[in-house]
GUDOPA-48409 format. One record per residue (C-alpha): residue number from 0; residue in three letters; chain; x, y, z. Coordinates in pm, 1 decimal. Layout:
REC pos code unit        u        v        w
REC NUM  Ala    A        X        Y        Z
...
END
This chain:
REC pos code unit        u        v        w
REC   0  Met    A   9139.3   8670.6  11507.2
REC   1  Pro    A   8787.5   8738.6  11357.2
REC   2  Ser    A   8497.3   8549.2  11386.5
REC   3  Glu    A   8401.9   8322.0  11077.8
REC   4  Glu    A   8050.1   8535.7  11061.2
REC   5  Asn    A   8216.2   8850.5  11029.8
REC   6  Ile    A   8475.6   8755.2  10759.5
REC   7  Ala    A   8197.3   8617.0  10568.1
REC   8  Glu    A   8025.5   8954.5  10608.9
REC   9  Val    A   8298.0   9175.3  10467.2
REC  10  Leu    A   8440.1   8871.3  10263.9
REC  11  Pro    A   8174.9   8603.8  10137.0
REC  12  Gln    A   8411.5   8424.7   9936.8
REC  13  Ser    A   8670.0   8342.1  10194.3
REC  14  Val    A   8864.2   8077.6  10265.1
REC  15  Val    A   9052.8   8011.8  10591.4
REC  16  Phe    A   9248.1   7672.8  10627.9
REC  17  Tyr    A   9397.6   7702.4  11000.4
REC  18  Arg    A   9552.8   7443.3  11184.9
REC  19  Pro    A   9794.5   7499.8  11465.7
REC  20  Arg    A  10084.5   7253.1  11583.5
REC  21  Asp    A   9990.6   7262.0  11935.6
REC  22  Val    A   9691.7   7375.5  12134.4
REC  23  Val    A   9775.5   7760.3  12070.0
REC  24  Ser    A   9958.7   7871.0  11773.2
REC  25  Gly    A  10213.6   8141.9  11656.4
REC  26  Asp    A  10020.0   8199.5  11341.1
REC  27  Phe    A   9698.3   8436.4  11358.8
REC  28  Tyr    A   9524.8   8626.2  11099.5
REC  29  Trp    A   9386.2   8977.0  11123.3
REC  30  Met    A   9051.5   9169.8  10951.7
REC  31  Ser    A   8994.0   9572.9  11005.3
REC  32  His    A   8764.3   9748.4  10743.2
REC  33  Thr    A   8617.9  10079.1  10714.3
REC  34  Ala    A   8326.8  10223.7  10469.7
REC  35  Gln    A   8622.9  10231.0  10192.4
REC  36  His    A   8884.6   9974.5  10296.8
REC  37  Ile    A   8910.0   9602.4  10416.2
REC  38  Ala    A   9276.2   9545.4  10523.9
REC  39  Leu    A   9350.7   9190.1  10587.1
REC  40  Ala    A   9662.3   8981.0  10719.2
REC  41  Val    A   9831.4   8660.4  10779.8
REC  42  Val    A  10112.7   8679.5  11047.7
REC  43  Asp    A  10352.8   8423.0  11122.9
REC  44  Cys    A  10529.6   8476.9  11430.2
REC  45  Thr    A  10851.2   8350.6  11581.6
REC  46  Gly    A  10785.5   8014.3  11759.4
REC  47  His    A  10507.4   7804.9  11815.1
REC  48  Gly    A  10303.6   7725.8  12098.5
REC  49  Val    A  10302.2   7934.8  12407.4
REC  50  Pro    A  10591.7   8167.6  12264.4
REC  51  Gly    A  10423.3   8187.4  11938.8
REC  52  Ala    A  10109.1   8271.5  12066.7
REC  53  Leu    A  10220.3   8569.9  12320.7
REC  54  Met    A  10385.7   8714.2  11978.1
REC  55  Ser    A  10046.1   8639.1  11796.4
REC  56  Met    A   9883.2   8837.7  12096.2
REC  57  Leu    A  10151.7   9118.1  12046.8
REC  58  Gly    A  10094.4   9139.4  11703.8
REC  59  Gly    A   9727.1   9201.3  11683.1
REC  60  Glu    A   9740.2   9446.1  11919.8
REC  61  Ile    A   9939.7   9624.5  11759.4
REC  62  Leu    A   9723.7   9609.7  11420.3
REC  63  Asn    A   9426.4   9663.5  11565.4
REC  64  Glu    A   9573.5  10010.8  11751.1
REC  65  Ile    A   9748.1  10063.6  11417.8
REC  66  Ser    A   9382.3  10043.4  11233.8
REC  67  Arg    A   9242.5  10320.2  11444.5
REC  68  Thr    A   9474.0  10572.4  11289.1
REC  69  Asp    A   9486.9  10666.3  10883.0
REC  70  Ala    A   9749.7  10397.2  10779.5
REC  71  Leu    A   9491.0  10181.1  10726.1
REC  72  Ala    A   9466.9  10271.8  10356.9
REC  73  Gln    A   9841.6  10177.7  10297.6
REC  74  Pro    A   9954.2   9805.1  10369.9
REC  75  Glu    A  10328.6   9938.9  10346.6
REC  76  Val    A  10260.7  10185.6  10587.7
REC  77  Ile    A  10078.2   9906.9  10833.7
REC  78  Leu    A  10403.4   9716.7  10797.4
REC  79  Ser    A  10644.2   9963.3  10908.7
REC  80  Ala    A  10436.9  10072.8  11212.8
REC  81  Leu    A  10427.4   9711.1  11276.6
REC  82  His    A  10752.6   9728.8  11273.5
REC  83  Lys    A  10796.5  10019.8  11528.1
REC  84  Gly    A  10566.2   9869.3  11794.4
REC  85  Val    A  10739.7   9558.1  11807.4
REC  86  Tyr    A  11085.2   9715.9  11813.5
REC  87  Arg    A  10977.3   9930.6  12107.4
REC  88  Thr    A  10782.9   9654.7  12268.1
REC  89  Leu    A  11045.9   9432.5  12299.1
REC  90  Lys    A  11251.8   9660.6  12368.7
REC  91  Gln    A  11536.9   9502.7  12086.6
REC  92  Gly    A  11755.8   9847.5  12056.0
REC  93  Gln    A  11865.2   9740.2  12408.5
REC  94  Ser    A  11835.9   9358.3  12406.6
REC  95  Arg    A  11935.5   9034.2  12190.2
REC  96  Asn    A  11564.8   9004.2  12147.5
REC  97  Arg    A  11523.2   8953.1  11793.3
REC  98  Asp    A  11172.4   8769.1  11774.2
REC  99  Gly    A  10942.6   8936.1  11519.6
REC 100  Met    A  10688.7   8839.7  11232.3
REC 101  Asp    A  10673.2   8737.3  10880.2
REC 102  Val    A  10344.7   8903.6  10725.5
REC 103  Ser    A  10137.8   8903.7  10417.5
REC 104  Leu    A   9923.4   9222.4  10398.7
REC 105  Cys    A   9651.9   9311.6  10155.6
REC 106  Val    A   9418.9   9597.3  10147.8
REC 107  Ile    A   9107.5   9644.7   9931.3
REC 108  Asp    A   8952.6   9998.6   9820.6
REC 109  Lys    A   8645.1   9992.1   9763.7
REC 110  Asp    A   8595.6  10320.1   9612.6
REC 111  Gln    A   8889.1  10286.6   9356.6
REC 112  Gln    A   8851.8   9923.4   9312.6
REC 113  Thr    A   9232.2   9824.5   9411.6
REC 114  Leu    A   9414.6   9562.5   9595.9
REC 115  Arg    A   9721.6   9703.5   9761.0
REC 116  Phe    A   9963.7   9388.4   9877.8
REC 117  Ala    A  10294.1   9414.8  10093.4
REC 118  Gly    A  10497.5   9201.1  10319.1
REC 119  Ala    A  10741.5   9098.4  10544.5
REC 120  Lys    A  10900.0   8834.4  10382.1
REC 121  Asn    A  10592.1   8633.4  10250.8
REC 122  Ser    A  10388.4   8632.1   9921.0
REC 123  Leu    A  10066.3   8698.9   9770.8
REC 124  Phe    A   9952.3   8456.4   9518.3
REC 125  Val    A   9706.5   8540.8   9253.1
REC 126  Val    A   9545.5   8256.7   9063.4
REC 127  Thr    A   9338.3   8340.1   8733.5
REC 128  Asp    A   9284.4   8114.8   8427.0
REC 129  Ser    A   9479.0   7812.4   8618.2
REC 130  Gln    A   9817.5   8046.8   8660.4
REC 131  Val    A   9957.2   8178.0   8944.7
REC 132  Arg    A  10100.8   8488.2   9005.7
REC 133  Glu    A  10311.5   8549.3   9341.8
REC 134  Leu    A  10357.1   8911.9   9408.0
REC 135  Lys    A  10671.0   8879.1   9654.2
REC 136  Gly    A  10705.6   9005.9  10005.6
REC 137  Thr    A  11067.5   9279.0  10092.3
REC 138  Arg    A  11309.2   9011.7  10218.4
REC 139  Arg    A  11288.7   9120.5  10578.7
REC 140  Ser    A  11083.1   9004.6  10898.3
REC 141  Ile    A  10906.7   9254.4  11122.4
REC 142  Gly    A  11120.8   9316.7  11440.2
REC 143  Gly    A  11490.8   9304.3  11446.1
REC 144  Ala    A  11789.4   9514.2  11494.8
REC 145  Ser    A  11686.5   9818.1  11318.6
REC 146  Pro    A  11404.6  10074.7  11489.0
REC 147  Thr    A  11263.9  10135.5  11118.0
REC 148  Ala    A  11205.7   9892.3  10808.0
REC 149  Ala    A  11044.0   9998.5  10461.3
REC 150  Phe    A  10834.6   9765.2  10285.5
REC 151  Glu    A  10725.4   9733.2   9925.0
REC 152  Gln    A  10425.6   9801.5   9791.1
REC 153  His    A  10205.5   9625.0   9488.8
REC 154  Thr    A   9888.5   9776.9   9370.3
REC 155  Leu    A   9658.2   9565.0   9149.9
REC 156  Ala    A   9340.3   9706.9   8939.1
REC 157  Leu    A   9057.0   9490.5   9042.4
REC 158  Asn    A   8849.9   9560.5   8729.4
REC 159  Asp    A   9147.5   9505.2   8523.0
REC 160  Leu    A   9136.1   9091.4   8676.3
REC 161  Pro    A   8905.5   8822.6   8555.3
REC 162  Pro    A   8624.6   8789.2   8819.3
REC 163  Asp    A   8718.0   8442.6   8891.0
REC 164  Thr    A   9038.2   8565.1   9044.5
REC 165  Trp    A   9164.5   8442.7   9379.6
REC 166  Phe    A   9400.2   8572.5   9590.3
REC 167  Tyr    A   9591.2   8324.4   9898.3
REC 168  Met    A   9796.8   8444.7  10147.8
REC 169  Thr    A   9986.8   8151.6  10362.0
REC 170  Ser    A  10241.1   8132.6  10668.5
REC 171  Asp    A  10538.7   7918.6  10582.4
REC 172  Gly    A  10388.1   7570.5  10797.2
REC 173  Tyr    A  10210.5   7438.9  10503.6
REC 174  Leu    A  10498.8   7532.0  10242.2
REC 175  Asp    A  10765.1   7343.6  10489.6
REC 176  Gln    A  10576.3   7033.8  10595.5
REC 177  Phe    A  10744.2   6720.3  10558.6
REC 178  Gly    A  10582.1   6430.4  10351.1
REC 179  Gly    A  10503.6   6302.3  10038.6
REC 180  Thr    A  10680.9   5945.9   9878.4
REC 181  Glu    A  11043.2   6106.7   9905.5
REC 182  Asn    A  10952.6   6237.4  10270.5
REC 183  Lys    A  11048.9   6619.9  10135.8
REC 184  Lys    A  10911.5   6961.5  10188.1
REC 185  Leu    A  10615.1   7032.3  10010.6
REC 186  Gly    A  10743.9   7345.4   9890.3
REC 187  Lys    A  10661.2   7655.7   9686.4
REC 188  Glu    A  10596.2   7472.4   9333.2
REC 189  Arg    A  10364.0   7222.9   9455.0
REC 190  Phe    A  10167.8   7500.5   9684.5
REC 191  Lys    A  10124.5   7655.0   9353.3
REC 192  Gln    A  10019.1   7346.9   9170.7
REC 193  Leu    A   9803.7   7283.0   9451.0
REC 194  Leu    A   9622.3   7654.5   9445.3
REC 195  Thr    A   9549.3   7605.5   9100.1
REC 196  Arg    A   9323.8   7335.5   9151.3
REC 197  Val    A   9194.1   7443.5   9476.7
REC 198  Ala    A   9066.1   7815.3   9322.2
REC 199  Leu    A   8867.4   7602.8   9066.0
REC 200  Leu    A   8629.1   7475.3   9392.2
REC 201  Pro    A   8346.6   7650.6   9529.0
REC 202  Ala    A   8485.0   7871.1   9864.5
REC 203  Ala    A   8274.6   7598.3  10046.5
REC 204  Gln    A   8470.2   7303.1   9979.9
REC 205  Gln    A   8842.7   7492.7   9933.9
REC 206  Thr    A   8894.1   7441.7  10312.6
REC 207  Ala    A   8827.3   7089.1  10312.5
REC 208  Ala    A   9032.9   7037.8  10022.3
REC 209  Leu    A   9337.6   7211.3  10161.8
REC 210  Ala    A   9341.0   6998.0  10467.2
REC 211  Glu    A   9268.4   6659.5  10302.9
REC 212  Tyr    A   9596.6   6737.9  10031.4
REC 213  Ile    A   9819.0   6813.5  10346.9
REC 214  Glu    A   9691.0   6515.1  10534.6
REC 215  Thr    A   9766.3   6300.9  10257.0
REC 216  Trp    A  10116.7   6448.1  10241.5
REC 217  Met    A  10205.2   6345.3  10560.3
REC 218  Thr    A  10061.1   6027.9  10569.3
REC 219  Gln    A  10280.4   5920.9  10262.8
REC 220  Gly    A  10566.6   6081.2  10450.3
REC 221  His    A  10493.8   5918.4  10796.7
REC 222  Glu    A  10557.6   6284.3  10912.0
REC 223  Gln    A  10407.7   6465.5  11229.5
REC 224  Pro    A  10301.0   6877.3  11202.5
REC 225  Ile    A  10623.2   7039.7  11206.0
REC 226  Asp    A  10512.1   7406.6  11280.8
REC 227  Asp    A  10158.3   7582.7  11258.4
REC 228  Met    A   9973.6   7628.5  10917.4
REC 229  Leu    A   9733.4   7883.5  10809.1
REC 230  Val    A   9614.3   7968.8  10444.4
REC 231  Trp    A   9359.2   8215.0  10387.2
REC 232  Gly    A   9213.6   8259.7  10018.4
REC 233  Phe    A   8984.0   8524.1   9883.2
REC 234  Arg    A   8786.6   8616.1   9570.0
REC 235  His    A   8796.3   8969.0   9397.9
REC 236  Ser    A   8443.9   9053.2   9407.2
REC 237  Arg    A   8307.9   9376.1   9185.6
REC 238  Ser    A   8018.8   9379.3   9433.0
REC 239  Thr    A   8259.7   9540.2   9718.9
REC 240  Ser    A   8231.0   9872.3   9541.1
END
């Protein structure tokens, strides 16, 4: 996974909350960049612990291979190539193995000042003026019985957005965590409300705010983490042009 220093160099306004349930994780975050493009992803693999970590290693290696091709500009092409790589490597055409990944993937085009998003089940949350817009991913995961898969792409013109816009990608571990006074899942609506408050904070304080909220949520319900948790947020900055 990219180091904090590497992320800060490419995306100075960036926040990563990463909490594996076990020593190793089935969630991982990935980044690749060129002079024109920045590609970043949050990936939630089947399982957690060692089985999940092995899938994370597989997914990271396939993404690194893809990044060395001309596909980096188009997130839907990256996801389709990732799907083919998982299908081929796990021999899913000859076996009953259906392991896979849910993914949120963004590509920032610094020349065109656009952000392109594609998701495999997972969404991108766009927060501006205390409002949250959800760009939903395609309702299918990476991997499975089919050798090919197509994914919808969304494109945003960055210069049309307010400069304080934040983007957030997350695995389902944060949203699915049980807790609160009624011992329920956190859920998407509470998560969106949390993002409207977190986005008002300086980047340096956001990770702590995400950690404090989920700790309080679990403590109220006397719950332990049930899954790996990963949230990656970054701010649109015209300085990337």
